N, C-alpha and C positions, 0 to 999 in steps of 0.2 A: 841666495837663491836666485835664480831665473824666472824670469816673469813670463816663458816659453813654457807651454806643455812639452814640445817635442824634445825639450832636453831632461826630460825625466823619464826612467826606467823603474819598473816594479823590482822588486824585492826578489831574489830568486824563489824564496819559500811563499810569496804571494802568488807569482808568476805560475807555479805550479799548480794551484789551486782555481785558477780562474780557466773556464771553458770558451774562448774567442771562435764563433761563428769563421766560414772559410772568407770572410771580408775581412778578419782580423776584428770583429768589434763584438764586445758583450751589450744586450741591454742592461738599461739601469733603471729603478724605479726607483721614482722621489716621492718622499713620506713627509709629511708634516710631525716633528719630534714630538710636537705638544698635544695633536689629535689623532695622530693616524693616518690622517687625512692623505690620499692621493693626488699629490699636485701634479705630477705629469710622468712621462715616459721619455728618456733619451739615448743614445749609443755614447758608448767610450769605447777607445782602443787603449791598448795596454797604457801609454803615456799620460792618456786623458785621467786615468785611473789613478796610476803614479802621482800625478800631480795633485788629484782632490784629496788624496790619501796625505801628501806631504801637507799641501796647505788649507786644508779643511773650505775649500772655496768649489762649489760644485761647477765641475767644467767637463765638457761631452765635447764628441765629433760629430761636426754636420755632416750628412752624408751628401746632401744637396750640393752643400758649396766645399767640400771636402775641405775641412779649416775645424781649427779648435773653436770654440765659444767657450768663454768663461762667465757664469751666471751672472748677469748684474752689471756688468764689465762697461757697456754701454748704457741700459736703462735705469742702473742703480736698483734693480731689484734682485739683490744678491742671496746666495744661500749660502748658509754656514755650515758645514757637514760636522755631526755631533755623533754621528755612528756611520759604520759600513758594513756591511755583511752578503757573504753569496748564499744562494738558496740551496740548498742538497745535492744537486748536479753540477753546482759550480759554473753554471750557466746563465747567471743572473744576479746583478748585481741590487742591493737595497741600499738606499742612501736616505738617513732621518737628518733633516736639516731645518734649520729655524730660517723660515722665508722673510726675508723682507720687500713687500708689495707682490705683485703678483709673480704666478710661477709660470702662465702661459703667454705665449708673444702674442696673444689677441688680448692682453689686458687684465683677463681674469686671473681671480686665487687659483685656480684651478684649471687644467686642462679638460676634466671631465664634469665641469659644474651642470652645462645645461644640453648635456648632447642623448640623453636617455632612448633607448631605443625599446619598442613597444615588445613585450614577452607575449607569445603564443598563449 
């Protein structure tokens, strides 16, 4: 097995179900398997999704850097994927993970911890 996500291809049956946007990406919502807490949102292309499904390592595509990132490869804050689902339209991936350490690049457990908006 290669450690390069670009070397992975989605199985045709899975590729037929995923609706990637015009940029070839699909949003991925990442949720803690134990608590169902939403940890983060990231983007995946077909190679990142294929790599994630094959290795169970949360892998995403950085739009700003235009490169793959395997969660925790540098920080040690890895995501072990325990399930992957598509929403009813096939245009969003839901990953349930066992998160080691912080999920957010800021060092927080979740990207949604202290940024609450005021409701009218």
